[in-house]
mmCIF file as gemmi writes it, N, C-alpha and C atoms, coordinates in Angstrom:
data_model
loop_
_atom_site.group_PDB
_atom_site.id
_atom_site.type_symbol
_atom_site.label_atom_id
_atom_site.label_alt_id
_atom_site.label_comp_id
_atom_site.label_asym_id
_atom_site.label_entity_id
_atom_site.label_seq_id
_atom_site.pdbx_PDB_ins_code
_atom_site.Cartn_x
_atom_site.Cartn_y
_atom_site.Cartn_z
_atom_site.occupancy
_atom_site.B_iso_or_equiv
_atom_site.pdbx_formal_charge
_atom_site.auth_seq_id
_atom_site.auth_asym_id
_atom_site.pdbx_PDB_model_num
ATOM 1 N N . MET Axp A 1 ? -1.613 3.798 9.879 1 0 ? 1 A 1
ATOM 2 C CA . MET Axp A 1 ? -1.319 3.352 8.536 1 0 ? 1 A 1
ATOM 3 C C . MET Axp A 1 ? -0.561 2.033 8.632 1 0 ? 1 A 1
ATOM 4 N N . GLN Axp A 2 ? -0.811 1.169 7.682 1 0 ? 2 A 1
ATOM 5 C CA . GLN Axp A 2 ? -0.15 -0.127 7.624 1 0 ? 2 A 1
ATOM 6 C C . GLN Axp A 2 ? 0.482 -0.298 6.249 1 0 ? 2 A 1
ATOM 7 N N . CYS Axp A 3 ? 1.284 -1.338 6.091 1 0 ? 3 A 1
ATOM 8 C CA . CYS Axp A 3 ? 1.843 -1.63 4.778 1 0 ? 3 A 1
ATOM 9 C C . CYS Axp A 3 ? 1.753 -3.13 4.51 1 0 ? 3 A 1
ATOM 10 N N . ARG Axp A 4 ? 1.739 -3.457 3.235 1 0 ? 4 A 1
ATOM 11 C CA . ARG Axp A 4 ? 1.713 -4.86 2.818 1 0 ? 4 A 1
ATOM 12 C C . ARG Axp A 4 ? 2.511 -4.985 1.529 1 0 ? 4 A 1
ATOM 13 N N . HIS Axp A 5 ? 3.269 -6.068 1.429 1 0 ? 5 A 1
ATOM 14 C CA . HIS Axp A 5 ? 4.14 -6.296 0.282 1 0 ? 5 A 1
ATOM 15 C C . HIS Axp A 5 ? 3.558 -7.384 -0.621 1 0 ? 5 A 1
ATOM 16 N N . PHE Axp A 6 ? 3.654 -7.146 -1.931 1 0 ? 6 A 1
ATOM 17 C CA . PHE Axp A 6 ? 3.241 -8.126 -2.933 1 0 ? 6 A 1
ATOM 18 C C . PHE Axp A 6 ? 4.371 -8.297 -3.934 1 0 ? 6 A 1
ATOM 19 N N . THR Axp A 7 ? 4.471 -9.482 -4.511 1 0 ? 7 A 1
ATOM 20 C CA . THR Axp A 7 ? 5.389 -9.734 -5.612 1 0 ? 7 A 1
ATOM 21 C C . THR Axp A 7 ? 4.563 -10.168 -6.808 1 0 ? 7 A 1
ATOM 22 N N . ILE Axp A 8 ? 4.757 -9.506 -7.928 1 0 ? 8 A 1
ATOM 23 C CA . ILE Axp A 8 ? 4.083 -9.863 -9.175 1 0 ? 8 A 1
ATOM 24 C C . ILE Axp A 8 ? 5.132 -10.546 -10.048 1 0 ? 8 A 1
ATOM 25 N N . ARG Axp A 9 ? 4.997 -11.853 -10.194 1 0 ? 9 A 1
ATOM 26 C CA . ARG Axp A 9 ? 5.958 -12.6 -11.018 1 0 ? 9 A 1
ATOM 27 C C . ARG Axp A 9 ? 5.681 -12.329 -12.496 1 0 ? 9 A 1
ATOM 28 N N . LEU Axp A 10 ? 6.723 -12.284 -13.301 1 0 ? 10 A 1
ATOM 29 C CA . LEU Axp A 10 ? 6.582 -11.939 -14.712 1 0 ? 10 A 1
ATOM 30 C C . LEU Axp A 10 ? 6.117 -13.092 -15.582 1 0 ? 10 A 1
ATOM 31 N N . ALA Axp A 11 ? 6.331 -14.312 -15.15 1 0 ? 11 A 1
ATOM 32 C CA . ALA Axp A 11 ? 5.916 -15.464 -15.96 1 0 ? 11 A 1
ATOM 33 C C . ALA Axp A 11 ? 4.398 -15.417 -16.148 1 0 ? 11 A 1
ATOM 34 N N . PRO Axp A 12 ? 3.911 -15.503 -17.384 1 0 ? 12 A 1
ATOM 35 C CA . PRO Axp A 12 ? 2.476 -15.374 -17.651 1 0 ? 12 A 1
ATOM 36 C C . PRO Axp A 12 ? 1.591 -16.309 -16.822 1 0 ? 12 A 1
ATOM 37 N N . GLU Axp A 13 ? 2.081 -17.505 -16.549 1 0 ? 13 A 1
ATOM 38 C CA . GLU Axp A 13 ? 1.271 -18.451 -15.783 1 0 ? 13 A 1
ATOM 39 C C . GLU Axp A 13 ? 1.08 -18.016 -14.327 1 0 ? 13 A 1
ATOM 40 N N . HIS Axp A 14 ? 1.931 -17.098 -13.844 1 0 ? 14 A 1
ATOM 41 C CA . HIS Axp A 14 ? 1.822 -16.607 -12.461 1 0 ? 14 A 1
ATOM 42 C C . HIS Axp A 14 ? 1.316 -15.173 -12.376 1 0 ? 14 A 1
ATOM 43 N N . ALA Axp A 15 ? 1.584 -14.382 -13.415 1 0 ? 15 A 1
ATOM 44 C CA . ALA Axp A 15 ? 1.271 -12.948 -13.377 1 0 ? 15 A 1
ATOM 45 C C . ALA Axp A 15 ? -0.214 -12.69 -13.144 1 0 ? 15 A 1
ATOM 46 N N . ARG Axp A 16 ? -1.08 -13.408 -13.832 1 0 ? 16 A 1
ATOM 47 C CA . ARG Axp A 16 ? -2.527 -13.182 -13.675 1 0 ? 16 A 1
ATOM 48 C C . ARG Axp A 16 ? -2.985 -13.453 -12.245 1 0 ? 16 A 1
ATOM 49 N N . GLU Axp A 17 ? -2.502 -14.526 -11.662 1 0 ? 17 A 1
ATOM 50 C CA . GLU Axp A 17 ? -2.863 -14.874 -10.276 1 0 ? 17 A 1
ATOM 51 C C . GLU Axp A 17 ? -2.351 -13.808 -9.307 1 0 ? 17 A 1
ATOM 52 N N . ASP Axp A 18 ? -1.101 -13.384 -9.48 1 0 ? 18 A 1
ATOM 53 C CA . ASP Axp A 18 ? -0.516 -12.377 -8.599 1 0 ? 18 A 1
ATOM 54 C C . ASP Axp A 18 ? -1.237 -11.039 -8.729 1 0 ? 18 A 1
ATOM 55 N N . GLU Axp A 19 ? -1.547 -10.641 -9.961 1 0 ? 19 A 1
ATOM 56 C CA . GLU Axp A 19 ? -2.257 -9.388 -10.197 1 0 ? 19 A 1
ATOM 57 C C . GLU Axp A 19 ? -3.663 -9.438 -9.608 1 0 ? 19 A 1
ATOM 58 N N . ALA Axp A 20 ? -4.325 -10.564 -9.746 1 0 ? 20 A 1
ATOM 59 C CA . ALA Axp A 20 ? -5.678 -10.706 -9.193 1 0 ? 20 A 1
ATOM 60 C C . ALA Axp A 20 ? -5.656 -10.564 -7.671 1 0 ? 20 A 1
ATOM 61 N N . ARG Axp A 21 ? -4.68 -11.178 -7.028 1 0 ? 21 A 1
ATOM 62 C CA . ARG Axp A 21 ? -4.556 -11.075 -5.565 1 0 ? 21 A 1
ATOM 63 C C . ARG Axp A 21 ? -4.327 -9.628 -5.151 1 0 ? 21 A 1
ATOM 64 N N . LEU Axp A 22 ? -3.461 -8.918 -5.871 1 0 ? 22 A 1
ATOM 65 C CA . LEU Axp A 22 ? -3.199 -7.516 -5.573 1 0 ? 22 A 1
ATOM 66 C C . LEU Axp A 22 ? -4.453 -6.668 -5.8 1 0 ? 22 A 1
ATOM 67 N N . ASN Axp A 23 ? -5.152 -6.879 -6.895 1 0 ? 23 A 1
ATOM 68 C CA . ASN Axp A 23 ? -6.359 -6.11 -7.195 1 0 ? 23 A 1
ATOM 69 C C . ASN Axp A 23 ? -7.459 -6.304 -6.159 1 0 ? 23 A 1
ATOM 70 N N . VAL Axp A 24 ? -7.629 -7.52 -5.681 1 0 ? 24 A 1
ATOM 71 C CA . VAL Axp A 24 ? -8.624 -7.779 -4.633 1 0 ? 24 A 1
ATOM 72 C C . VAL Axp A 24 ? -8.258 -7 -3.378 1 0 ? 24 A 1
ATOM 73 N N . PHE Axp A 25 ? -6.99 -7.028 -3.01 1 0 ? 25 A 1
ATOM 74 C CA . PHE Axp A 25 ? -6.547 -6.305 -1.824 1 0 ? 25 A 1
ATOM 75 C C . PHE Axp A 25 ? -6.751 -4.798 -1.998 1 0 ? 25 A 1
ATOM 76 N N . LEU Axp A 26 ? -6.321 -4.255 -3.147 1 0 ? 26 A 1
ATOM 77 C CA . LEU Axp A 26 ? -6.432 -2.814 -3.379 1 0 ? 26 A 1
ATOM 78 C C . LEU Axp A 26 ? -7.877 -2.334 -3.335 1 0 ? 26 A 1
ATOM 79 N N . SER Axp A 27 ? -8.798 -3.154 -3.785 1 0 ? 27 A 1
ATOM 80 C CA . SER Axp A 27 ? -10.202 -2.748 -3.784 1 0 ? 27 A 1
ATOM 81 C C . SER Axp A 27 ? -10.833 -2.837 -2.393 1 0 ? 27 A 1
ATOM 82 N N . SER Axp A 28 ? -10.117 -3.405 -1.429 1 0 ? 28 A 1
ATOM 83 C CA . SER Axp A 28 ? -10.699 -3.597 -0.102 1 0 ? 28 A 1
ATOM 84 C C . SER Axp A 28 ? -10.163 -2.622 0.949 1 0 ? 28 A 1
ATOM 85 N N . VAL Axp A 29 ? -9.242 -1.727 0.568 1 0 ? 29 A 1
ATOM 86 C CA . VAL Axp A 29 ? -8.627 -0.817 1.534 1 0 ? 29 A 1
ATOM 87 C C . VAL Axp A 29 ? -8.601 0.608 0.993 1 0 ? 29 A 1
ATOM 88 N N . HIS Axp A 30 ? -8.3 1.571 1.874 1 0 ? 30 A 1
ATOM 89 C CA . HIS Axp A 30 ? -8.033 2.956 1.474 1 0 ? 30 A 1
ATOM 90 C C . HIS Axp A 30 ? -6.531 3.062 1.26 1 0 ? 30 A 1
ATOM 91 N N . ILE Axp A 31 ? -6.117 3.382 0.051 1 0 ? 31 A 1
ATOM 92 C CA . ILE Axp A 31 ? -4.702 3.403 -0.311 1 0 ? 31 A 1
ATOM 93 C C . ILE Axp A 31 ? -4.112 4.781 -0.041 1 0 ? 31 A 1
ATOM 94 N N . HIS Axp A 32 ? -2.982 4.815 0.654 1 0 ? 32 A 1
ATOM 95 C CA . HIS Axp A 32 ? -2.252 6.067 0.87 1 0 ? 32 A 1
ATOM 96 C C . HIS Axp A 32 ? -1.207 6.251 -0.217 1 0 ? 32 A 1
ATOM 97 N N . SER Axp A 33 ? -0.412 5.216 -0.468 1 0 ? 33 A 1
ATOM 98 C CA . SER Axp A 33 ? 0.595 5.292 -1.521 1 0 ? 33 A 1
ATOM 99 C C . SER Axp A 33 ? 1.045 3.889 -1.896 1 0 ? 33 A 1
ATOM 100 N N . VAL Axp A 34 ? 1.672 3.807 -3.066 1 0 ? 34 A 1
ATOM 101 C CA . VAL Axp A 34 ? 2.184 2.539 -3.578 1 0 ? 34 A 1
ATOM 102 C C . VAL Axp A 34 ? 3.597 2.777 -4.091 1 0 ? 34 A 1
ATOM 103 N N . GLN Axp A 35 ? 4.518 1.907 -3.707 1 0 ? 35 A 1
ATOM 104 C CA . GLN Axp A 35 ? 5.898 1.965 -4.177 1 0 ? 35 A 1
ATOM 105 C C . GLN Axp A 35 ? 6.156 0.701 -4.988 1 0 ? 35 A 1
ATOM 106 N N . VAL Axp A 36 ? 6.732 0.871 -6.169 1 0 ? 36 A 1
ATOM 107 C CA . VAL Axp A 36 ? 6.957 -0.267 -7.061 1 0 ? 36 A 1
ATOM 108 C C . VAL Axp A 36 ? 8.408 -0.261 -7.533 1 0 ? 36 A 1
ATOM 109 N N . SER Axp A 37 ? 9.002 -1.449 -7.583 1 0 ? 37 A 1
ATOM 110 C CA . SER Axp A 37 ? 10.342 -1.592 -8.144 1 0 ? 37 A 1
ATOM 111 C C . SER Axp A 37 ? 10.476 -2.996 -8.721 1 0 ? 37 A 1
ATOM 112 N N . THR Axp A 38 ? 11.487 -3.179 -9.535 1 0 ? 38 A 1
ATOM 113 C CA . THR Axp A 38 ? 11.738 -4.511 -10.074 1 0 ? 38 A 1
ATOM 114 C C . THR Axp A 38 ? 12.515 -5.314 -9.039 1 0 ? 38 A 1
ATOM 115 N N . THR Axp A 39 ? 12.366 -6.628 -9.11 1 0 ? 39 A 1
ATOM 116 C CA . THR Axp A 39 ? 13.066 -7.506 -8.178 1 0 ? 39 A 1
ATOM 117 C C . THR Axp A 39 ? 13.561 -8.739 -8.91 1 0 ? 39 A 1
ATOM 118 N N . THR Axp A 40 ? 14.621 -9.319 -8.404 1 0 ? 40 A 1
ATOM 119 C CA . THR Axp A 40 ? 15.122 -10.584 -8.933 1 0 ? 40 A 1
ATOM 120 C C . THR Axp A 40 ? 15.16 -11.643 -7.84 1 0 ? 40 A 1
ATOM 121 N N . VAL Axp A 41 ? 14.659 -11.289 -6.664 1 0 ? 41 A 1
ATOM 122 C CA . VAL Axp A 41 ? 14.583 -12.257 -5.566 1 0 ? 41 A 1
ATOM 123 C C . VAL Axp A 41 ? 13.498 -13.275 -5.926 1 0 ? 41 A 1
ATOM 124 N N . ARG Axp A 42 ? 13.83 -14.542 -5.87 1 0 ? 42 A 1
ATOM 125 C CA . ARG Axp A 42 ? 12.899 -15.628 -6.241 1 0 ? 42 A 1
ATOM 126 C C . ARG Axp A 42 ? 12.385 -15.473 -7.672 1 0 ? 42 A 1
ATOM 127 N N . GLY Axp A 43 ? 13.223 -15 -8.582 1 0 ? 43 A 1
ATOM 128 C CA . GLY Axp A 43 ? 12.825 -14.84 -9.978 1 0 ? 43 A 1
ATOM 129 C C . GLY Axp A 43 ? 12.496 -13.393 -10.297 1 0 ? 43 A 1
ATOM 130 N N . ALA Axp A 44 ? 12.41 -13.102 -11.579 1 0 ? 44 A 1
ATOM 131 C CA . ALA Axp A 44 ? 12.142 -11.738 -12.02 1 0 ? 44 A 1
ATOM 132 C C . ALA Axp A 44 ? 10.689 -11.355 -11.76 1 0 ? 44 A 1
ATOM 133 N N . GLY Axp A 45 ? 10.482 -10.095 -11.394 1 0 ? 45 A 1
ATOM 134 C CA . GLY Axp A 45 ? 9.123 -9.627 -11.164 1 0 ? 45 A 1
ATOM 135 C C . GLY Axp A 45 ? 9.102 -8.214 -10.644 1 0 ? 45 A 1
ATOM 136 N N . TRP Axp A 46 ? 7.931 -7.812 -10.187 1 0 ? 46 A 1
ATOM 137 C CA . TRP Axp A 46 ? 7.711 -6.503 -9.592 1 0 ? 46 A 1
ATOM 138 C C . TRP Axp A 46 ? 7.517 -6.664 -8.098 1 0 ? 46 A 1
ATOM 139 N N . SER Axp A 47 ? 8.126 -5.788 -7.35 1 0 ? 47 A 1
ATOM 140 C CA . SER Axp A 47 ? 7.921 -5.727 -5.909 1 0 ? 47 A 1
ATOM 141 C C . SER Axp A 47 ? 6.998 -4.535 -5.658 1 0 ? 47 A 1
ATOM 142 N N . VAL Axp A 48 ? 5.867 -4.772 -5.005 1 0 ? 48 A 1
ATOM 143 C CA . VAL Axp A 48 ? 4.863 -3.736 -4.788 1 0 ? 48 A 1
ATOM 144 C C . VAL Axp A 48 ? 4.637 -3.59 -3.292 1 0 ? 48 A 1
ATOM 145 N N . LEU Axp A 49 ? 4.859 -2.389 -2.78 1 0 ? 49 A 1
ATOM 146 C CA . LEU Axp A 49 ? 4.641 -2.1 -1.371 1 0 ? 49 A 1
ATOM 147 C C . LEU Axp A 49 ? 3.486 -1.113 -1.275 1 0 ? 49 A 1
ATOM 148 N N . VAL Axp A 50 ? 2.43 -1.52 -0.584 1 0 ? 50 A 1
ATOM 149 C CA . VAL Axp A 50 ? 1.216 -0.713 -0.484 1 0 ? 50 A 1
ATOM 150 C C . VAL Axp A 50 ? 1.087 -0.179 0.938 1 0 ? 50 A 1
ATOM 151 N N . PHE Axp A 51 ? 0.94 1.134 1.071 1 0 ? 51 A 1
ATOM 152 C CA . PHE Axp A 51 ? 0.645 1.762 2.352 1 0 ? 51 A 1
ATOM 153 C C . PHE Axp A 51 ? -0.838 2.063 2.35 1 0 ? 51 A 1
ATOM 154 N N . TYR Axp A 52 ? -1.53 1.594 3.365 1 0 ? 52 A 1
ATOM 155 C CA . TYR Axp A 52 ? -2.987 1.646 3.33 1 0 ? 52 A 1
ATOM 156 C C . TYR Axp A 52 ? -3.565 1.785 4.73 1 0 ? 52 A 1
ATOM 157 N N . GLU Axp A 53 ? -4.876 1.98 4.733 1 0 ? 53 A 1
ATOM 158 C CA . GLU Axp A 53 ? -5.64 1.964 5.965 1 0 ? 53 A 1
ATOM 159 C C . GLU Axp A 53 ? -6.869 1.093 5.72 1 0 ? 53 A 1
ATOM 160 N N . ALA Axp A 54 ? -7.242 0.309 6.707 1 0 ? 54 A 1
ATOM 161 C CA . ALA Axp A 54 ? -8.411 -0.551 6.57 1 0 ? 54 A 1
ATOM 162 C C . ALA Axp A 54 ? -9.653 0.302 6.377 1 0 ? 54 A 1
ATOM 163 N N . ARG Axp A 55 ? -10.598 -0.188 5.611 1 0 ? 55 A 1
ATOM 164 C CA . ARG Axp A 55 ? -11.861 0.546 5.417 1 0 ? 55 A 1
ATOM 165 C C . ARG Axp A 55 ? -12.54 0.736 6.76 1 0 ? 55 A 1
ATOM 166 N N . GLY Axp A 56 ? -13.094 1.911 6.977 1 0 ? 56 A 1
ATOM 167 C CA . GLY Axp A 56 ? -13.754 2.21 8.239 1 0 ? 56 A 1
ATOM 168 C C . GLY Axp A 56 ? -12.821 2.811 9.265 1 0 ? 56 A 1
ATOM 169 N N . ALA Axp A 57 ? -11.525 2.681 9.078 1 0 ? 57 A 1
ATOM 170 C CA . ALA Axp A 57 ? -10.57 3.231 10.049 1 0 ? 57 A 1
ATOM 171 C C . ALA Axp A 57 ? -10.574 4.748 10.026 1 0 ? 57 A 1
ATOM 172 N N . ARG Axp A 58 ? -10.828 5.347 8.865 1 0 ? 58 A 1
ATOM 173 C CA . ARG Axp A 58 ? -10.861 6.806 8.776 1 0 ? 58 A 1
ATOM 174 C C . ARG Axp A 58 ? -11.994 7.383 9.608 1 0 ? 58 A 1
ATOM 175 N N . ALA Axp A 59 ? -13.152 6.748 9.572 1 0 ? 59 A 1
ATOM 176 C CA . ALA Axp A 59 ? -14.305 7.26 10.314 1 0 ? 59 A 1
ATOM 177 C C . ALA Axp A 59 ? -14.056 7.207 11.814 1 0 ? 59 A 1
ATOM 178 N N . SER Axp A 60 ? -13.3 6.221 12.264 1 0 ? 60 A 1
ATOM 179 C CA . SER Axp A 60 ? -13.063 6.08 13.695 1 0 ? 60 A 1
ATOM 180 C C . SER Axp A 60 ? -11.903 6.936 14.186 1 0 ? 60 A 1
ATOM 181 N N . ARG Axp A 61 ? -11.174 7.573 13.26 1 0 ? 61 A 1
ATOM 182 C CA . ARG Axp A 61 ? -10.039 8.41 13.643 1 0 ? 61 A 1
ATOM 183 C C . ARG Axp A 61 ? -10.162 9.77 12.969 1 0 ? 61 A 1
ATOM 184 N N . PRO Axp A 62 ? -11.034 10.641 13.484 1 0 ? 62 A 1
ATOM 185 C CA . PRO Axp A 62 ? -11.236 11.952 12.843 1 0 ? 62 A 1
ATOM 186 C C . PRO Axp A 62 ? -9.943 12.752 12.799 1 0 ? 62 A 1
ATOM 187 N N . GLY Axp A 63 ? -9.795 13.531 11.739 1 0 ? 63 A 1
ATOM 188 C CA . GLY Axp A 63 ? -8.614 14.371 11.614 1 0 ? 63 A 1
ATOM 189 C C . GLY Axp A 63 ? -7.383 13.645 11.14 1 0 ? 63 A 1
ATOM 190 N N . LEU Axp A 64 ? -7.534 12.415 10.686 1 0 ? 64 A 1
ATOM 191 C CA . LEU Axp A 64 ? -6.381 11.624 10.276 1 0 ? 64 A 1
ATOM 192 C C . LEU Axp A 64 ? -5.615 12.294 9.149 1 0 ? 64 A 1
ATOM 193 N N . ASP Axp A 65 ? -6.339 12.878 8.193 1 0 ? 65 A 1
ATOM 194 C CA . ASP Axp A 65 ? -5.683 13.495 7.052 1 0 ? 65 A 1
ATOM 195 C C . ASP Axp A 65 ? -5.285 14.938 7.313 1 0 ? 65 A 1
ATOM 196 N N . ALA Axp A 66 ? -5.641 15.474 8.456 1 0 ? 66 A 1
ATOM 197 C CA . ALA Axp A 66 ? -5.309 16.864 8.783 1 0 ? 66 A 1
ATOM 198 C C . ALA Axp A 66 ? -3.838 16.978 9.146 1 0 ? 66 A 1
ATOM 199 N N . ALA Axp A 67 ? -3.293 18.139 8.899 1 0 ? 67 A 1
ATOM 200 C CA . ALA Axp A 67 ? -1.896 18.387 9.276 1 0 ? 67 A 1
ATOM 201 C C . ALA Axp A 67 ? -1.788 18.439 10.79 1 0 ? 67 A 1
ATOM 202 N N . PRO Axp A 68 ? -0.656 18.017 11.336 1 0 ? 68 A 1
ATOM 203 C CA . PRO Axp A 68 ? -0.494 18.094 12.782 1 0 ? 68 A 1
ATOM 204 C C . PRO Axp A 68 ? -0.493 19.547 13.233 1 0 ? 68 A 1
ATOM 205 N N . PRO Axp A 69 ? -0.908 19.805 14.464 1 0 ? 69 A 1
ATOM 206 C CA . PRO Axp A 69 ? -0.938 21.184 14.948 1 0 ? 69 A 1
ATOM 207 C C . PRO Axp A 69 ? 0.471 21.779 14.998 1 0 ? 69 A 1
ATOM 208 N N . LEU Axp A 70 ? 0.552 23.074 14.687 1 0 ? 70 A 1
ATOM 209 C CA . LEU Axp A 70 ? 1.851 23.747 14.769 1 0 ? 70 A 1
ATOM 210 C C . LEU Axp A 70 ? 2.189 24.049 16.205 1 0 ? 70 A 1
ATOM 211 N N . ARG Axp A 71 ? 3.444 23.959 16.524 1 0 ? 71 A 1
ATOM 212 C CA . ARG Axp A 71 ? 3.896 24.285 17.87 1 0 ? 71 A 1
ATOM 213 C C . ARG Axp A 71 ? 4.808 25.484 17.789 1 0 ? 71 A 1
ATOM 214 N N . TYR Axp A 72 ? 4.448 26.493 18.514 1 0 ? 72 A 1
ATOM 215 C CA . TYR Axp A 72 ? 5.231 27.717 18.517 1 0 ? 72 A 1
ATOM 216 C C . TYR Axp A 72 ? 6.03 27.82 19.806 1 0 ? 72 A 1
ATOM 217 N N . ARG Axp A 73 ? 7.196 28.331 19.653 1 0 ? 73 A 1
ATOM 218 C CA . ARG Axp A 73 ? 8.034 28.56 20.825 1 0 ? 73 A 1
ATOM 219 C C . ARG Axp A 73 ? 8.018 30.064 21.12 1 0 ? 73 A 1
ATOM 220 N N . VAL Axp A 74 ? 7.623 30.386 22.337 1 0 ? 74 A 1
ATOM 221 C CA . VAL Axp A 74 ? 7.57 31.774 22.728 1 0 ? 74 A 1
ATOM 222 C C . VAL Axp A 74 ? 8.916 32.159 23.316 1 0 ? 74 A 1
ATOM 223 N N . ALA Axp A 75 ? 9.5 33.214 22.758 1 0 ? 75 A 1
ATOM 224 C CA . ALA Axp A 75 ? 10.826 33.647 23.222 1 0 ? 75 A 1
ATOM 225 C C . ALA Axp A 75 ? 10.735 34.59 24.379 1 0 ? 75 A 1
């Protein structure tokens, strides 16, 4: 699994461009989860952290979504 960070600036002249960049990325990967929060670093906006896997990576790694095997301790 990998992660990538995006900032969506609130100013209308930037928001469309930032959203378009994020949407292109989201449509090109398998998304595991997304974390969103507000930010004031470099101006007001949204901070978006995407956890993802590249397309095709699931097929090459069988059992990726399976739970790890249980380990029992014999007393």
